[in-house]
C-alpha positions as CSV (number, residue, x, y, z in Angstrom):
1,M,58.2,7.5,36.9
2,L,56.4,3.9,36.9
3,A,53.5,5.8,39.4
4,V,53.1,7.7,35.5
5,W,53.3,4.8,33.0
6,I,50.7,3.0,36.4
7,L,48.8,6.0,35.6
8,I,48.2,6.3,31.8
9,G,48.0,3.3,31.4
10,V,44.7,3.5,33.7
11,F,43.8,6.2,32.0
12,V,44.1,4.5,28.5
13,V,42.2,1.0,29.7
14,G,39.4,3.4,31.2
15,L,39.3,4.9,27.6
16,V,38.6,1.7,26.0
17,L,36.0,0.4,28.5
18,V,33.8,4.6,27.6
19,V,34.7,3.6,24.0
20,V,33.3,0.1,24.1
21,V,30.3,0.8,26.6
22,V,29.4,4.2,23.9
23,G,29.4,1.9,20.7
24,M,27.2,-1.1,22.6
25,Y,24.6,1.7,23.8
26,N,25.2,3.6,20.4
27,K,24.2,-0.5,18.7
28,L,21.1,-1.1,20.8
29,V,19.8,2.5,20.6
30,T,19.9,1.7,16.3
31,L,19.1,-1.5,16.0
32,R,15.6,-0.2,18.2
33,N,14.8,2.5,16.4
34,R,15.2,-0.3,12.9
35,Y,12.6,-1.9,14.7
36,K,10.2,0.9,15.6
37,N,10.6,1.7,11.7
38,A,10.0,-1.6,11.1
39,F,7.0,-1.0,12.9
40,A,6.3,2.0,11.3
41,Q,6.0,0.5,8.0
42,I,3.5,-2.5,9.4
43,D,1.3,1.1,10.7
44,V,1.2,2.3,7.2
45,Q,0.1,-0.4,5.0
46,L,-2.3,-1.4,8.5
47,K,-3.7,2.1,8.1
48,R,-4.1,2.1,4.4
49,R,-6.3,-1.9,5.0
50,Y,-8.2,0.1,7.7
51,D,-8.8,2.5,5.1
52,L,-10.4,0.3,2.5
53,I,-12.2,-1.4,4.3
54,P,-15.8,1.1,4.9
55,N,-15.1,1.3,1.1
56,L,-15.7,-2.6,0.6
57,V,-19.3,-1.8,3.4
58,E,-20.2,-0.1,1.5
59,T,-20.4,-1.4,-2.4
60,A,-21.4,-4.7,-0.8
61,K,-24.4,-2.3,1.3
62,G,-26.7,-2.3,-0.9
63,Y,-25.9,-6.2,-2.6
64,L,-26.2,-7.5,0.7
65,K,-28.8,-5.5,2.7
66,H,-29.6,-9.7,4.6
67,E,-26.7,-9.6,5.4
68,R,-26.7,-6.9,8.1
69,E,-24.6,-9.0,11.0
70,T,-21.2,-9.7,8.6
71,L,-20.9,-6.0,7.5
72,E,-21.6,-4.9,10.5
73,A,-18.8,-7.4,12.2
74,V,-16.4,-6.2,9.9
75,I,-16.9,-2.7,10.7
76,A,-16.4,-3.7,14.5
77,A,-13.6,-6.2,13.9
78,R,-11.0,-3.3,11.8
79,N,-12.4,-0.8,15.0
80,Q,-11.1,-3.1,16.9
81,A,-7.9,-3.7,14.9
82,A,-7.5,0.6,14.4
83,S,-7.8,1.1,17.9
84,A,-5.2,-1.9,18.6
85,G,-3.1,-0.3,15.9
86,Q,-2.6,3.0,16.8
87,A,-1.5,1.3,21.1
88,A,1.5,-1.0,19.2
89,A,2.4,2.4,17.3
90,A,2.6,4.5,20.3
91,N,5.0,1.7,22.2
92,P,5.6,-1.2,19.5
93,G,7.6,-3.8,21.0
94,D,6.0,-4.0,23.9
95,P,4.7,-7.6,24.6
96,S,0.5,-6.8,24.9
97,A,0.2,-4.4,22.7
98,M,1.7,-6.9,19.9
99,R,-0.3,-9.3,21.1
100,S,-3.4,-7.2,21.2
101,L,-2.7,-5.9,17.6
102,G,-2.0,-9.8,16.1
103,S,-5.6,-11.0,18.2
104,A,-7.5,-8.2,16.4
105,E,-5.9,-8.6,13.3
106,G,-6.5,-12.3,13.1
107,A,-10.6,-11.6,14.1
108,L,-10.7,-9.4,11.3
109,S,-9.0,-11.7,8.2
110,S,-12.0,-13.5,9.5
111,A,-14.3,-11.7,9.8
112,L,-12.7,-10.3,5.8
113,G,-12.7,-13.8,5.5
114,R,-16.6,-14.6,6.4
115,L,-17.4,-11.6,4.1
116,F,-15.8,-12.7,0.6
117,A,-17.8,-16.2,1.3
118,V,-21.1,-13.8,1.5
119,V,-19.4,-11.9,-1.6
120,E,-18.9,-15.4,-3.5
121,A,-22.9,-16.0,-3.6
122,Y,-24.2,-12.3,-5.2
123,P,-22.7,-13.1,-8.6
124,D,-24.0,-9.3,-9.4
125,L,-21.7,-7.7,-5.8
126,K,-19.7,-9.8,-7.2
127,A,-19.1,-8.3,-11.2
128,N,-19.6,-4.8,-10.0
129,Q,-16.2,-3.2,-11.0
130,N,-15.8,-0.8,-7.5
131,M,-15.8,-3.9,-5.6
132,M,-13.4,-5.6,-7.9
133,A,-11.1,-3.0,-7.5
134,L,-11.3,-2.8,-3.8
135,Q,-10.3,-6.6,-3.1
136,E,-7.7,-6.4,-6.0
137,E,-6.1,-2.7,-3.9
138,L,-6.6,-5.2,-0.8
139,T,-5.1,-8.4,-1.6
140,S,-1.8,-6.2,-2.7
141,T,-2.5,-4.5,1.1
142,E,-2.5,-7.4,2.9
143,N,0.6,-8.4,1.0
144,K,2.1,-5.3,1.5
145,I,1.7,-6.2,5.0
146,A,3.2,-9.3,5.4
147,F,6.6,-7.8,3.6
148,S,6.4,-5.4,6.4
149,R,5.9,-7.8,9.2
150,Q,8.9,-10.2,8.1
151,A,10.8,-7.2,8.2
152,Y,9.6,-6.2,11.6
153,N,10.8,-9.8,12.7
154,D,13.7,-9.7,11.4
155,A,14.0,-6.7,12.9
156,V,13.3,-7.6,16.0
157,T,15.0,-11.0,16.3
158,Y,18.4,-8.7,15.8
159,Y,17.9,-6.9,18.4
160,N,16.7,-8.7,20.9
161,T,19.6,-11.3,19.8
162,Q,22.3,-8.1,20.0
163,R,20.2,-7.5,23.0
164,E,21.6,-10.9,24.9
165,L,24.9,-11.5,23.7
166,F,27.6,-10.5,26.5
167,P,28.7,-8.3,27.3
168,T,25.6,-6.2,25.8
169,V,23.9,-7.4,27.2
170,I,24.9,-5.8,30.7
171,I,24.8,-2.7,28.7
172,A,20.9,-3.4,27.7
173,G,20.6,-4.3,31.4
174,M,21.9,-0.6,33.1
175,F,20.4,1.6,30.3
176,N,17.1,-0.9,30.5
177,F,16.8,-2.0,26.9
178,Q,14.0,-4.0,27.1
179,A,13.4,-7.8,24.7
180,A,11.0,-6.6,21.6
181,N,8.2,-8.9,21.4
182,L,7.8,-10.2,17.9
183,F,4.4,-9.5,15.4
184,E,2.6,-13.1,15.7
185,I,-1.0,-14.3,14.9
186,E,-1.8,-17.3,17.0
187,E,-4.6,-18.7,16.1
188,A,-4.2,-21.5,12.8
189,Q,-6.9,-19.8,11.2
190,E,-6.5,-16.7,11.7
191,R,-3.0,-17.3,10.6
192,E,-4.5,-17.3,7.6
193,A,-5.0,-14.5,3.9
194,P,-7.9,-13.8,3.7
195,K,-9.4,-15.2,0.7
196,V,-10.2,-12.4,-1.9
197,S,-11.6,-14.7,-5.0
198,F,-12.8,-12.7,-8.6
């Protein structure tokens, strides 16, 4: 009789352990999917930004005949950022992909900042309705990107924290839940949004 009770006790303890492990695993999967979804929101805004830039350059091209290098730098930076964005979207949270994206986005912001500084010297271009509308759209998109980055970084921080807590760290190690990287821009000048003035 005692052996039966011991067997039942072992079975109940085993069942509780399985339920706890499954619960921790499912929580990690949920949190990983949450930060991937948060990155998808950044990706949507970045694609919008990348789509606006060629229109901005085309509008400016007629006025900025002597500023070809600035326009080409913006397009090159846009293309590099778009490539880095695709790599990061394939694996959000990957340290090297996130560093590359942060660096490319910083370079794009710098190139846009130079373009807007040049636009200031051309009153006709500055007053152009298309240019004003595109600058307004770009400013709005920049704000949405900033909010999306914050949501992504919050989701990554929560995931990483839960992943590192005991006993979840054991489950994370067993099932290869890797730490996710924040979306940061490393250089101080790259942290500033491009200045858009009307």
